[in-house]
C-alpha positions as a Python dict, from the first residue, in 0.01 Angstrom:
ca = {
    (1, 'M'): (0, 0, 0),
    (2, 'A'): (158, 138, 306),
    (3, 'E'): (441, 399, 351),
    (4, 'V'): (694, 298, 652),
    (5, 'G'): (909, 599, 722),
    (6, 'R'): (1027, 702, 355),
    (7, 'I'): (965, 332, 217),
    (8, 'E'): (653, 224, 40),
    (9, 'V'): (546, -131, 124),
    (10, 'S'): (307, -323, -88),
    (11, 'H'): (183, -683, -88),
    (12, 'S'): (-17, -917, -261),
    (13, 'Y'): (-140, -1279, -209),
    (14, 'D'): (-190, -1511, -462),
    (15, 'K'): (-462, -1750, -345),
    (16, 'E'): (-430, -2004, -618),
    (17, 'S'): (-65, -2040, -562),
    (18, 'D'): (-53, -1977, -189),
    (19, 'V'): (220, -1714, -237),
    (20, 'L'): (253, -1413, -47),
    (21, 'Y'): (468, -1109, -214),
    (22, 'V'): (577, -809, 8),
    (23, 'S'): (804, -569, -179),
    (24, 'F'): (944, -270, 14),
    (25, 'G'): (1143, 13, -203),
    (26, 'D'): (1182, 92, -542),
    (27, 'D'): (1145, -140, -847),
    (28, 'E'): (1525, -258, -865),
    (29, 'P'): (1579, -631, -993),
    (30, 'T'): (1625, -874, -726),
    (31, 'Y'): (1748, -1212, -644),
    (32, 'A'): (1626, -1450, -395),
    (33, 'E'): (1803, -1531, -59),
    (34, 'S'): (1644, -1843, 77),
    (35, 'I'): (1556, -1811, 464),
    (36, 'D'): (1397, -2162, 481),
    (37, 'D'): (1183, -2380, 254),
    (38, 'V'): (929, -2145, 304),
    (39, 'V'): (1034, -1761, 282),
    (40, 'M'): (1273, -1595, 29),
    (41, 'L'): (1434, -1270, 106),
    (42, 'E'): (1427, -1036, -236),
    (43, 'V'): (1761, -856, -218),
    (44, 'G'): (1844, -557, -479),
    (45, 'W'): (2072, -696, -725),
    (46, 'F'): (2267, -363, -752),
    (47, 'S'): (2206, -215, -414),
    (48, 'G'): (2242, -551, -217),
    (49, 'L'): (1985, -423, 6),
    (50, 'P'): (1648, -608, 114),
    (51, 'K'): (1364, -515, -140),
    (52, 'G'): (1102, -756, -5),
    (53, 'L'): (1015, -1127, 60),
    (54, 'T'): (819, -1400, -89),
    (55, 'V'): (634, -1667, 136),
    (56, 'V'): (551, -2009, -56),
    (57, 'G'): (283, -2197, 85),
    (58, 'L'): (133, -1925, 326),
    (59, 'K'): (-181, -2143, 416),
    (60, 'S'): (-45, -2467, 313),
    (61, 'N'): (256, -2465, 560),
    (62, 'N'): (-36, -2394, 803),
    (63, 'I'): (194, -2097, 961),
    (64, 'G'): (-58, -1999, 1229),
    (65, 'S'): (232, -1748, 1398),
    (66, 'L'): (421, -1565, 1174),
    (67, 'Q'): (657, -1441, 1452),
    (68, 'G'): (953, -1684, 1416),
    (69, 'M'): (937, -1623, 1024),
    (70, 'I'): (951, -1235, 1076),
    (71, 'V'): (1237, -1278, 1330),
    (72, 'Q'): (1445, -1478, 1056),
    (73, 'V'): (1364, -1244, 782),
    (74, 'S'): (1438, -933, 996),
    (75, 'Q'): (1781, -1079, 1121),
    (76, 'K'): (1877, -1165, 754),
    (77, 'A'): (1781, -818, 642),
    (78, 'C'): (1987, -664, 910),
    (79, 'R'): (2293, -854, 835),
    (80, 'L'): (2234, -772, 464),
    (81, 'M'): (2223, -393, 533),
    (82, 'E'): (2523, -418, 789),
    (83, 'Q'): (2740, -596, 536),
    (84, 'R'): (2644, -315, 265),
    (85, 'R'): (2703, -32, 512),
    (86, 'A'): (3067, -168, 611),
    (87, 'L'): (3134, -193, 232),
    (88, 'I'): (3032, 148, 163),
    (89, 'Q'): (3235, 269, 455),
    (90, 'E'): (3518, 65, 326),
    (91, 'Q'): (3493, 211, -34),
    (92, 'E'): (3438, 543, 47),
    (93, 'P'): (3797, 692, 86),
    (94, 'A'): (3903, 532, -260),
    (95, 'V'): (3607, 676, -429),
    (96, 'V'): (3628, 1034, -276),
    (97, 'D'): (3989, 1027, -372),
    (98, 'A'): (3924, 914, -720),
    (99, 'L'): (3657, 1175, -771),
    (100, 'K'): (3904, 1452, -642),
    (101, 'N'): (4150, 1330, -895),
    (102, 'L'): (3925, 1335, -1197),
    (103, 'P'): (4035, 1691, -1320),
    (104, 'H'): (4389, 1569, -1321),
    (105, 'I'): (4316, 1234, -1510),
    (106, 'F'): (4092, 1430, -1782),
    (107, 'R'): (4374, 1673, -1828),
    (108, 'Q'): (4654, 1411, -1860),
    (109, 'D'): (4469, 1150, -2065),
    (110, 'C'): (4226, 1333, -2266),
    (111, 'K'): (4418, 1625, -2335),
    (112, 'C'): (4089, 1829, -2371),
    (113, 'L'): (4077, 2050, -2051),
}
């Protein structure tokens, strides 16, 4: 297991199934975004951020150089993070405003403060 920045990266290879698993980050549930027939990017169900990847048939697909696959995964992961960043920036003012109004909402609706 290696630590890159503040993210823990781990990997395992299943020889019998010829599948490479790489994970980075926490144990958030994920879904797979297909990069091609061999590589799937694991995306956090809640965060929408890249959490790992799965390479199916690493040896059987005769992937001598992983450079092309790495470029594709990197591009897809960067696009996902940029989309998430834009969404956060778009929603941030509304969330901040809603949080500022919480005391008023509690007093008005709950009549308990």
